[in-house]
C-alpha positions in Angstrom: 41.8 24.8 -42.9 39.8 27.8 -44.3 39.1 29.1 -40.8 42.8 28.7 -39.8 43.9 30.8 -42.7 41.4 33.5 -42.0 42.3 33.5 -38.4 46.0 33.6 -39.2 45.5 36.3 -41.8 43.5 38.4 -39.4 46.2 38.1 -36.6 49.2 38.5 -38.9 48.9 42.3 -39.3 48.5 42.9 -35.6 51.5 40.7 -34.7 53.7 42.3 -37.4 52.7 45.8 -36.1 53.6 44.9 -32.6 57.0 43.5 -33.6 57.8 46.5 -35.8 56.8 48.9 -33.2 58.8 47.1 -30.5 61.9 46.9 -32.7 61.7 50.4 -34.1 61.0 52.2 -31.0 63.4 50.9 -28.4 63.7 54.1 -26.5 61.6 56.6 -28.3 58.7 58.4 -27.0 56.7 57.9 -30.2 57.3 54.2 -30.0 56.2 54.0 -26.4 53.1 56.0 -27.3 52.3 53.8 -30.3 52.9 50.6 -28.4 50.7 51.8 -25.5 47.9 52.7 -27.9 48.3 49.4 -29.6 48.4 47.6 -26.2 45.4 49.6 -25.0 43.4 48.6 -28.0 44.4 45.0 -27.6 43.7 45.2 -23.9 40.3 46.7 -24.4 39.5 44.0 -26.9 40.7 41.4 -24.3 38.6 43.0 -21.6 35.6 43.2 -23.9 36.0 39.5 -24.9 36.4 38.6 -21.2 33.3 40.6 -20.2 31.3 39.1 -23.1 32.3 35.6 -22.2 31.5 36.2 -18.5 28.1 37.7 -19.3 27.3 34.8 -21.7 28.2 32.3 -18.9 26.2 34.4 -16.4 23.0 34.3 -18.6 23.6 30.6 -19.3 23.8 29.8 -15.6 20.8 32.0 -14.8 18.7 30.3 -17.4 19.8 26.9 -16.2 19.2 27.9 -12.6 15.7 29.3 -13.3 14.9 26.2 -15.4 16.1 24.0 -12.6 14.0 26.0 -10.2 11.0 25.6 -12.4 11.8 21.9 -12.7 12.1 21.7 -8.9 8.8 23.5 -8.5 7.2 21.1 -11.0 8.6 18.2 -9.0 7.2 19.6 -5.8 3.8 20.1 -7.4 3.9 16.6 -8.8 4.9 15.1 -5.4 2.1 17.0 -3.7 -0.4 15.9 -6.4 0.8 12.3 -6.1 0.5 12.4 -2.3 -3.0 13.7 -2.6 -3.9 10.9 -5.0 -2.3 8.3 -2.8 -4.2 9.6 0.2 -7.4 9.2 -1.7 -6.3 5.8 -3.0 -5.5 4.7 0.6 -8.9 6.0 1.8 -10.6 4.1 -1.1 -8.7 0.9 -0.5 -9.3 1.1 3.3 -13.0 1.6 2.8 -13.2 -1.2 0.3 -11.3 -3.5 2.6 -13.5 -2.6 5.5 -16.6 -3.2 3.4 -15.3 -6.6 2.2 -14.3 -7.6 5.7 -17.8 -6.5 6.9 -19.5 -8.6 4.2 -17.3 -11.6 5.0 -18.1 -11.3 8.7 -21.8 -11.0 7.9 -21.6 -14.1 5.7 -19.7 -16.1 8.3 -22.2 -15.0 11.1 -25.1 -15.9 8.8 -23.6 -19.4 8.2 -22.9 -19.9 11.9 -26.4 -18.8 12.8 -27.8 -21.2 10.2 -25.7 -24.0 11.5 -26.8 -23.3 15.1 -30.5 -23.2 14.0 -30.1 -26.5 12.2 -28.4 -28.0 15.2 -31.1 -26.7 17.5 -33.8 -28.0 15.2 -32.1 -31.4 15.1 -31.7 -31.4 18.9 -35.4 -30.5 19.3 -36.4 -33.3 17.0 -34.1 -35.7 18.8 -35.5 -34.5 22.1 -39.1 -34.9 20.9 -38.2 -38.4 19.6 -36.6 -39.2 23.0 -39.6 -37.9 24.9 -41.9 -40.0 22.7 -39.7 -43.0 23.4 -39.6 -42.1 27.1 -43.4 -41.8 27.0 -43.8 -45.2 25.4 -41.3 -46.7 27.9 -43.2 -45.0 30.8 -46.4 -46.5 29.6 -44.8 -49.9 29.1 -43.3 -49.6 32.6 -46.7 -48.7 34.1 -48.2 -51.6 32.3 -45.4 -53.9 33.5 -45.8 -52.6 37.1 -49.5 -53.3 36.8 -48.8 -56.7 35.5 -46.2 -57.3 38.3 -48.8 -56.2 40.9 -51.4 -58.4 39.1 -48.9 -61.3 39.0 -48.1 -60.9 42.7 -51.8 -60.7 43.5 -52.5 -63.7 41.4 -49.5 -65.4 43.1 -51.0 -64.6 46.5 -54.4 -65.8 45.5 -53.0 -68.9 44.0 -51.2 -69.6 47.3 -54.4 -68.9 49.2 -56.3 -71.2 46.8 -53.7 -73.9 47.1 -53.6 -73.5 50.8 -57.4 -73.5 51.1 -58.5 -75.9 48.5 -55.7 -78.0 47.3 -53.7 -78.7 50.3 -56.0 -78.1 53.2 -53.9 -80.1 55.7 -50.8 -78.2 55.6 -51.9 -75.5 57.9 
C-alpha cells in the first residue's frame, strides 16, 4: 500500500496538469504549446524508459548468451577430455584383455603339452611292457618250437625203435 500511495501521489500532479491544460486551452496557442511541451516531456520520459528497458534486456541477453557460450565451450572441453580418457581406458582394457587371453592360452597350451607328454610316457611304458611280454612270448614260442621239433624227433625215433626193436615183423 505504501508504494501505491507514493506512485499515485507522484502521478496525480501530472494527470491534473494534463487535464487542466486540455480543458483550459481548447483552441488557444498557449494551451497547445503547453500541452506539446508537457507531451514532449512525457514522451521523452517514455522513450527514455523504453530505451533503458531495451538496453537492460540487451545486456541481460548478452550476458546469458556469453555465459551459455562459455558453458558450451566448457561442455566441448569436457567431452574432448572425456573422449581422450575413454580412448586411454579402451587401450588399457584392450591390452589387459590381450594379456589375460595370452596368459590363458599359454596355460592351456602348457596343460595340453603336459597331458600329451604324460600320455606319450604312458604309451612308451605300455609299449616297453608289451615288448617285454612279446619278448617273453617269443622266447616261449622258440622253446615250444624246439620242444615240438624235439617231440617230433622223439616221435620218429620212437617209431623207428618200435619198428626196429619192438615189432620187427611188421615190415
